[in-house]
C-alpha positions as CSV (number, residue, x, y, z in Angstrom):
1,M,-67.7,-39.3,48.8
2,P,-64.1,-39.5,47.6
3,K,-61.5,-37.4,49.3
4,V,-59.4,-35.4,46.8
5,N,-57.1,-32.5,46.2
6,I,-58.1,-30.2,43.4
7,F,-55.7,-28.5,41.1
8,W,-57.3,-25.4,39.5
9,F,-55.9,-24.6,36.0
10,R,-55.9,-21.0,35.0
11,R,-53.0,-19.4,33.1
12,D,-51.0,-22.7,33.2
13,L,-52.5,-25.1,30.7
14,R,-49.8,-27.8,30.7
15,L,-48.9,-30.9,32.8
16,E,-45.1,-30.5,32.6
17,D,-43.1,-28.1,34.8
18,N,-46.3,-26.7,36.4
19,A,-45.6,-25.5,40.0
20,G,-49.0,-25.8,41.5
21,L,-49.7,-29.1,39.9
22,Y,-46.3,-30.4,41.0
23,H,-47.1,-29.7,44.6
24,A,-50.6,-31.0,44.4
25,L,-49.4,-34.3,43.0
26,K,-46.9,-34.6,45.9
27,G,-49.9,-34.6,48.3
28,E,-51.6,-37.5,50.1
29,Y,-54.8,-37.5,48.1
30,P,-55.5,-38.0,44.4
31,V,-55.6,-34.9,42.3
32,L,-58.7,-33.8,40.4
33,P,-57.8,-31.2,37.6
34,L,-60.3,-28.4,37.2
35,F,-60.8,-25.5,34.8
36,I,-63.5,-22.9,35.0
37,F,-64.8,-21.0,32.0
38,D,-65.4,-17.9,34.1
39,R,-68.5,-16.0,33.1
40,N,-67.2,-12.9,34.9
41,I,-64.6,-12.7,32.1
42,L,-66.5,-14.3,29.1
43,D,-69.6,-12.2,29.5
44,G,-67.5,-9.1,29.0
45,L,-66.2,-10.2,25.6
46,E,-68.2,-8.4,22.9
47,D,-66.9,-10.5,20.0
48,K,-68.2,-14.0,20.3
49,K,-65.7,-15.2,17.7
50,D,-62.8,-14.9,20.1
51,A,-59.8,-16.9,19.0
52,R,-58.5,-16.9,22.6
53,V,-61.5,-18.7,24.0
54,E,-61.3,-21.2,21.1
55,F,-57.6,-21.7,21.8
56,I,-58.3,-22.4,25.5
57,H,-61.1,-24.8,24.5
58,N,-58.9,-26.7,22.1
59,T,-56.0,-26.8,24.7
60,L,-58.3,-28.2,27.3
61,Q,-59.4,-31.0,24.9
62,E,-55.7,-31.8,24.4
63,L,-55.1,-31.8,28.1
64,N,-58.1,-34.0,28.7
65,G,-56.7,-36.5,26.1
66,E,-53.4,-36.6,28.0
67,L,-55.2,-37.2,31.3
68,K,-57.4,-40.0,29.8
69,E,-54.2,-41.9,29.0
70,L,-53.3,-41.6,32.7
71,G,-56.7,-42.9,33.7
72,G,-58.0,-39.5,34.8
73,S,-60.0,-36.7,33.4
74,M,-60.3,-32.9,33.7
75,L,-63.4,-31.4,35.2
76,V,-64.4,-28.3,33.1
77,R,-67.2,-26.1,34.3
78,Y,-68.8,-23.0,32.9
79,G,-70.2,-20.3,35.2
80,F,-69.4,-18.0,38.1
81,P,-66.4,-19.3,40.2
82,N,-68.1,-18.8,43.6
83,E,-71.2,-20.8,42.5
84,I,-69.1,-23.5,40.9
85,W,-66.9,-23.9,44.1
86,G,-70.1,-24.1,46.2
87,S,-71.2,-27.0,44.0
88,L,-67.9,-28.7,44.1
89,L,-67.8,-28.6,47.9
90,S,-71.0,-30.6,47.9
91,E,-69.9,-33.1,45.2
92,F,-66.4,-33.9,46.6
93,D,-64.7,-34.3,50.0
94,I,-62.0,-31.7,49.2
95,H,-58.9,-31.7,51.4
96,A,-57.0,-28.9,49.6
97,V,-57.0,-26.7,46.5
98,Y,-53.8,-26.0,44.7
99,T,-53.4,-23.3,42.0
100,N,-50.9,-20.9,40.6
101,R,-50.9,-17.2,41.4
102,D,-52.4,-14.6,39.1
103,Y,-51.6,-10.9,39.8
104,E,-54.4,-9.0,38.0
105,S,-56.9,-7.2,40.1
106,Y,-59.9,-9.3,39.2
107,A,-57.9,-12.5,39.8
108,L,-56.9,-11.3,43.2
109,E,-60.4,-10.4,44.1
110,R,-61.7,-13.8,42.8
111,D,-59.1,-15.8,44.6
112,G,-59.8,-13.9,47.8
113,E,-63.5,-14.8,47.6
114,V,-62.8,-18.4,46.8
115,K,-60.3,-18.7,49.7
116,S,-62.9,-17.3,52.1
117,L,-65.4,-19.9,50.8
118,L,-62.9,-22.7,51.2
119,D,-61.8,-21.5,54.7
120,A,-65.3,-21.6,55.9
121,K,-65.4,-25.3,55.0
122,G,-61.9,-26.1,56.4
123,V,-60.4,-26.6,53.0
124,E,-56.8,-25.5,52.5
125,F,-56.0,-23.1,49.7
126,H,-52.4,-23.2,48.4
127,T,-51.0,-20.9,45.7
128,F,-47.7,-21.0,43.9
129,K,-45.5,-18.9,41.5
130,D,-45.6,-20.2,38.0
131,H,-46.6,-17.5,35.5
132,V,-43.4,-15.5,35.9
133,I,-39.8,-16.2,36.8
134,F,-39.6,-13.8,39.7
135,E,-42.7,-12.2,41.2
136,K,-43.5,-9.2,43.5
137,G,-40.9,-8.9,46.3
138,E,-38.3,-11.2,44.8
139,V,-36.2,-8.7,42.9
140,N,-36.1,-5.6,45.1
141,K,-33.6,-2.8,45.9
142,A,-31.3,-3.2,48.9
143,D,-33.9,-1.3,51.1
144,G,-36.7,-3.7,50.1
145,T,-38.5,-1.3,47.8
146,P,-39.4,-2.3,44.3
147,Y,-37.4,-1.1,41.3
148,T,-39.1,1.2,38.9
149,V,-36.3,1.6,36.4
150,F,-35.9,-1.4,34.1
151,T,-32.1,-1.3,33.7
152,H,-31.5,-1.6,37.5
153,Y,-34.3,-4.3,37.8
154,S,-32.8,-6.3,34.9
155,R,-29.3,-6.3,36.4
156,K,-30.6,-7.6,39.8
157,W,-32.9,-10.1,38.0
158,R,-30.0,-11.6,36.1
159,E,-28.0,-12.0,39.3
160,K,-30.8,-13.8,41.0
161,L,-31.4,-16.1,38.1
162,A,-27.8,-17.1,38.0
163,S,-27.8,-17.8,41.8
164,E,-30.8,-20.2,41.5
165,M,-29.4,-22.4,38.8
166,D,-27.7,-25.5,40.2
167,T,-27.1,-27.7,37.2
168,F,-26.6,-31.3,36.6
169,V,-25.5,-33.2,33.4
170,D,-27.7,-35.9,32.1
171,A,-26.7,-39.1,30.2
172,E,-26.7,-37.2,26.9
173,G,-24.4,-34.5,28.3
174,N,-27.2,-31.9,28.5
175,E,-27.1,-29.5,31.5
176,E,-30.4,-28.8,33.3
177,P,-30.9,-26.5,36.3
178,V,-32.2,-28.8,39.0
179,S,-33.5,-26.2,41.5
180,F,-34.9,-24.0,38.7
181,F,-37.1,-26.6,37.0
182,L,-39.5,-28.7,39.0
183,K,-37.5,-31.8,38.1
184,P,-36.9,-34.6,38.7
185,Y,-40.5,-35.4,39.7
186,P,-41.1,-36.4,43.3
187,T,-41.8,-40.1,42.5
188,E,-41.5,-42.4,39.5
189,D,-45.3,-42.7,39.4
190,Y,-45.9,-39.0,39.6
191,F,-48.6,-38.8,37.0
192,S,-50.5,-41.8,38.3
193,H,-51.6,-39.7,41.2
194,F,-54.5,-38.2,39.3
195,Y,-58.1,-38.9,40.5
196,Q,-59.4,-41.8,38.5
197,M,-62.8,-41.2,37.0
198,K,-64.7,-41.5,33.7
199,P,-64.0,-39.0,31.0
200,Q,-65.9,-35.8,31.6
201,P,-67.6,-33.8,28.9
202,I,-66.2,-30.3,28.1
203,P,-68.8,-27.5,27.6
204,S,-69.0,-26.7,23.9
205,L,-68.0,-23.3,22.5
206,E,-71.5,-22.9,21.1
207,G,-73.0,-23.8,24.5
208,M,-71.1,-20.9,26.0
209,G,-72.2,-18.5,23.3
210,F,-69.0,-18.5,21.2
211,E,-68.2,-19.5,17.7
212,P,-65.1,-21.0,16.0
213,T,-62.8,-18.7,14.2
214,D,-60.4,-18.9,11.2
215,I,-57.5,-17.4,13.1
216,V,-54.4,-19.5,13.0
217,I,-52.6,-19.9,16.4
218,P,-48.8,-19.7,16.2
219,S,-46.9,-22.9,17.1
220,K,-45.3,-23.3,20.4
221,V,-42.4,-25.0,18.7
222,V,-39.8,-22.4,17.6
223,S,-36.6,-23.1,15.8
224,R,-33.4,-22.5,17.6
225,G,-32.3,-20.4,14.6
226,V,-35.1,-17.9,15.2
227,I,-34.0,-17.4,18.9
228,R,-30.3,-17.5,18.0
229,N,-30.7,-14.7,15.5
230,Y,-33.4,-12.8,17.4
231,D,-31.3,-9.7,18.1
232,K,-30.6,-9.3,14.3
233,T,-34.1,-9.9,13.0
234,R,-36.7,-8.9,15.6
235,D,-37.1,-5.3,14.5
236,F,-38.0,-6.1,10.8
237,P,-41.7,-6.9,10.5
238,A,-41.4,-8.4,7.0
239,L,-39.1,-11.2,8.4
240,D,-40.1,-14.2,10.3
241,G,-37.7,-13.1,13.1
242,T,-39.7,-13.3,16.3
243,S,-40.9,-16.3,18.3
244,R,-44.7,-15.6,18.3
245,L,-44.8,-17.4,21.6
246,G,-46.9,-14.6,23.3
247,I,-50.2,-16.5,23.5
248,H,-48.4,-19.6,24.9
249,F,-46.8,-17.5,27.7
250,R,-50.1,-15.8,28.3
251,F,-52.0,-19.1,28.9
252,G,-49.1,-21.2,30.2
253,T,-49.0,-23.8,27.5
254,I,-45.2,-23.6,27.7
255,S,-43.0,-23.2,30.8
256,I,-41.6,-19.7,31.2
257,R,-38.8,-21.3,33.3
258,E,-37.7,-23.5,30.5
259,K,-37.8,-20.8,27.9
260,A,-35.9,-18.3,30.1
261,W,-33.2,-20.9,30.7
262,K,-32.8,-21.8,27.0
263,A,-33.0,-18.2,25.9
264,G,-30.2,-17.3,28.2
265,R,-28.0,-19.8,26.4
266,L,-29.1,-18.9,22.9
267,N,-29.8,-15.1,22.8
268,D,-29.4,-12.4,25.4
269,T,-31.8,-10.1,23.6
270,F,-34.6,-12.6,23.7
271,L,-33.9,-13.2,27.4
272,N,-34.2,-9.4,27.9
273,E,-37.7,-9.5,26.5
274,L,-38.7,-12.1,29.1
275,I,-37.2,-9.8,31.8
276,W,-39.4,-7.0,30.5
277,R,-42.4,-9.4,31.0
278,D,-41.5,-10.0,34.6
279,F,-40.8,-6.3,35.1
280,Y,-44.3,-5.2,34.0
281,A,-45.9,-8.0,36.0
282,M,-44.1,-6.7,39.1
283,I,-45.1,-3.1,38.4
284,L,-48.8,-4.2,38.1
285,A,-48.5,-6.1,41.4
286,E,-46.7,-3.4,43.3
287,F,-48.6,-0.5,41.8
288,P,-52.1,-1.9,40.9
289,Q,-53.4,1.7,40.1
290,V,-51.6,1.6,36.8
291,A,-54.4,-0.6,35.4
292,K,-56.5,2.5,35.4
293,R,-54.2,5.5,35.7
294,S,-50.8,6.7,34.6
295,F,-47.8,5.4,36.6
296,R,-46.7,9.1,36.7
297,P,-49.9,10.7,38.0
298,Q,-49.1,14.1,36.5
299,Y,-49.6,12.6,33.0
300,D,-53.3,12.2,33.8
301,Q,-53.6,15.9,33.4
302,I,-53.0,15.7,29.7
303,E,-55.9,17.1,27.6
304,W,-56.4,14.4,25.1
305,R,-58.2,15.3,21.9
306,N,-60.0,11.9,21.7
307,K,-61.6,12.4,18.3
308,E,-63.8,9.4,17.6
309,E,-63.5,9.5,13.8
310,E,-59.7,9.6,14.0
311,F,-59.7,6.7,16.5
312,Q,-61.8,4.7,14.1
313,K,-59.5,5.3,11.2
314,W,-56.6,4.2,13.4
315,C,-58.5,1.0,14.3
316,E,-59.2,0.2,10.7
317,G,-55.7,0.9,9.4
318,Q,-56.8,4.0,7.3
319,T,-54.5,6.7,8.7
320,G,-52.5,7.2,5.5
321,Y,-49.3,6.2,7.2
322,P,-48.5,2.8,5.6
323,I,-46.6,1.1,8.5
324,V,-49.2,2.2,11.0
325,D,-52.0,0.9,8.7
326,A,-50.2,-2.4,8.0
327,G,-49.8,-3.0,11.7
328,M,-53.5,-2.4,12.5
329,R,-54.7,-4.6,9.6
330,Q,-52.4,-7.4,10.7
331,L,-53.8,-7.1,14.2
332,N,-57.4,-7.1,13.0
333,Q,-56.9,-10.1,10.7
334,T,-54.6,-12.3,12.7
335,G,-54.8,-11.2,16.4
336,Y,-51.0,-10.5,16.2
337,M,-48.9,-7.4,15.5
338,H,-45.2,-7.3,15.2
339,N,-43.6,-5.8,18.4
340,R,-41.8,-3.0,16.6
341,V,-45.0,-2.0,14.9
342,R,-46.9,-2.1,18.2
343,M,-44.6,0.7,19.4
344,I,-45.1,2.7,16.2
345,T,-48.9,2.4,16.2
346,A,-49.2,3.2,19.9
347,S,-46.9,6.2,19.6
348,F,-49.0,7.4,16.6
349,L,-52.3,7.2,18.5
350,T,-51.1,8.9,21.6
351,K,-48.6,11.4,20.2
352,H,-49.8,12.2,16.7
353,L,-53.6,12.0,17.3
354,L,-53.5,12.8,21.0
355,I,-55.9,10.0,21.9
356,D,-55.8,8.7,25.4
357,W,-53.5,5.6,25.7
358,R,-56.3,3.8,27.5
359,W,-58.4,3.8,24.3
360,G,-55.6,2.0,22.5
361,E,-54.8,-0.3,25.3
362,A,-58.5,-1.4,25.4
363,Y,-58.5,-2.0,21.6
364,F,-55.3,-4.1,21.8
365,A,-56.9,-6.0,24.8
366,Q,-59.8,-6.9,22.6
367,K,-57.8,-8.0,19.6
368,L,-54.4,-9.4,20.7
369,L,-54.1,-13.2,21.0
370,D,-51.4,-12.7,23.5
371,F,-53.1,-10.0,25.5
372,D,-51.7,-9.8,29.0
373,L,-52.8,-6.9,31.2
374,A,-49.4,-6.2,32.7
375,S,-47.4,-6.2,29.4
376,N,-50.1,-4.4,27.4
377,N,-50.5,-1.7,30.0
378,G,-46.7,-1.3,30.4
379,G,-46.3,-1.0,26.6
380,W,-49.0,1.6,26.2
381,Q,-47.8,3.7,29.1
382,W,-44.2,3.5,27.6
383,A,-45.6,4.7,24.3
384,A,-47.5,7.6,25.9
385,G,-44.5,8.5,28.1
386,C,-46.5,8.2,31.3
387,G,-45.1,4.9,32.5
388,T,-41.9,3.8,34.2
389,D,-39.6,4.6,31.3
390,A,-37.1,7.4,32.1
391,A,-37.1,8.8,28.5
392,P,-38.7,12.3,28.2
393,Y,-42.1,12.8,26.8
394,F,-40.8,14.4,23.6
395,R,-39.8,11.0,22.2
396,I,-42.2,10.9,19.3
397,F,-41.7,8.2,16.6
398,N,-41.7,9.6,13.0
399,P,-43.7,6.8,11.2
400,T,-42.0,7.7,7.9
401,S,-38.6,7.3,9.4
402,Q,-39.6,4.1,11.1
403,Q,-40.8,2.8,7.7
404,E,-37.5,3.7,6.1
405,K,-35.5,2.0,8.8
406,F,-37.5,-1.2,9.4
407,D,-39.4,-1.8,6.2
408,K,-37.6,0.2,3.5
409,D,-38.6,-2.1,0.7
410,F,-42.3,-2.0,1.8
411,R,-42.6,-5.8,1.9
412,Y,-44.5,-5.7,5.2
413,V,-46.7,-2.8,4.0
414,H,-47.5,-4.5,0.6
415,R,-48.6,-7.6,2.4
416,W,-51.2,-5.9,4.6
417,V,-52.0,-2.7,2.6
418,P,-52.3,-3.9,-1.0
419,E,-53.8,-0.6,-2.2
420,Y,-50.8,1.4,-1.0
421,N,-49.4,3.7,-3.7
422,T,-52.7,3.6,-5.6
423,P,-55.5,6.3,-5.7
424,R,-57.5,4.1,-3.3
425,Y,-55.1,4.7,-0.4
426,P,-56.0,7.6,1.9
427,K,-54.0,10.7,2.4
428,P,-52.2,11.1,5.8
429,I,-54.8,11.8,8.5
430,V,-52.4,14.3,10.1
431,D,-49.1,16.1,9.1
432,H,-46.2,14.7,11.1
433,K,-44.5,18.0,11.8
434,M,-47.7,19.7,12.9
435,A,-48.7,16.8,15.1
436,R,-45.3,16.7,16.7
437,E,-45.4,20.3,17.7
438,R,-49.0,20.0,18.9
439,C,-48.1,17.0,21.0
440,L,-45.2,18.8,22.6
441,S,-47.3,21.8,23.4
442,V,-50.1,19.8,25.0
443,Y,-47.8,17.7,27.1
444,K,-45.8,20.7,28.2
445,A,-49.0,22.5,29.3
446,A,-50.0,19.5,31.4
447,L,-46.7,18.8,33.0
């Protein structure tokens, strides 16, 4: 029975600049790459034409192709993690397991159970930071407590980033932060340290109960011009002015370290969005209750209307407010919604319709290609006014004003709502002025 180290891929589907894989390949024993299609997650997906599952499946095939060129192969299993690890412990003489940390509640529970199983067999379990730049405990106040205000967190985050970048200049004159990236590799034959075995089959989508989709995945290659002009174009949904990298950050097909370093050189506003990503990941890790409840507990006293028929019209993009409807239809058809429009649609659901933010959060979780629990939760709590943001609850977006400001020519609307301005387009589901006054009254009564 061969002695191996196993690297367990999860939200880090790449070979380059991968923290856990880097450390695994520095070890004494050859590395066997592993991915588990986790039934605890997949069985909960109602739509079996899920583009995210298809994206993972396609990415694993690409990774397996890269590994074949190195003489290795990826082991891909479908099932329940505990059962699969029990089987692996009988198939291989495992010295250690390496993986990158995940901060969501299910992941923490899963990893705790796997660690106990491995401990019982004397197998080491090593975890590393890879999904974020700075994780829980790294960017704290002077007294060691976590920041809950983004402005203060951002300032400290930037200071820490600057302190960790020792750069060198390569032969082409390009600067790279040595201590920031996991480069140069530990040895010249770094990638030759994979476990050599025959190519292993990958479970088919159909075999796992899923079907292919026609949703197009955004490229992970983004022009420098898009990033350089990000601050000028990002708020206008009709423009191709955002990176669309969300799904690649979500599943780790690109290095967050590399993008943060490059963004800091090209556009500070783009870098700020990456800081928001770390901030929400930290909030979830420090305050795990936010996954189910409001960050500010008093907001759980709000008496939501929760009208099913109004929620359904919001989901279908039939509210009678064109920018809201365009956003929801874009989401339903492509798995993507422009970030400015995410804020508008979320505000409309929670403030105009007084529907619980958790309903909207769950719908986005079902539809978004780039769904990330921490960021999705943080965004929805921001919209509902119950999160970390210091702005008062009476911030209520006027969808008509937002339309005039960010899509005044209706280019975005006409793309996704072709029947707008015809008799077929519905009347507004609610009057803005009335809805605003109703929202203020309900929030005030609860708070």
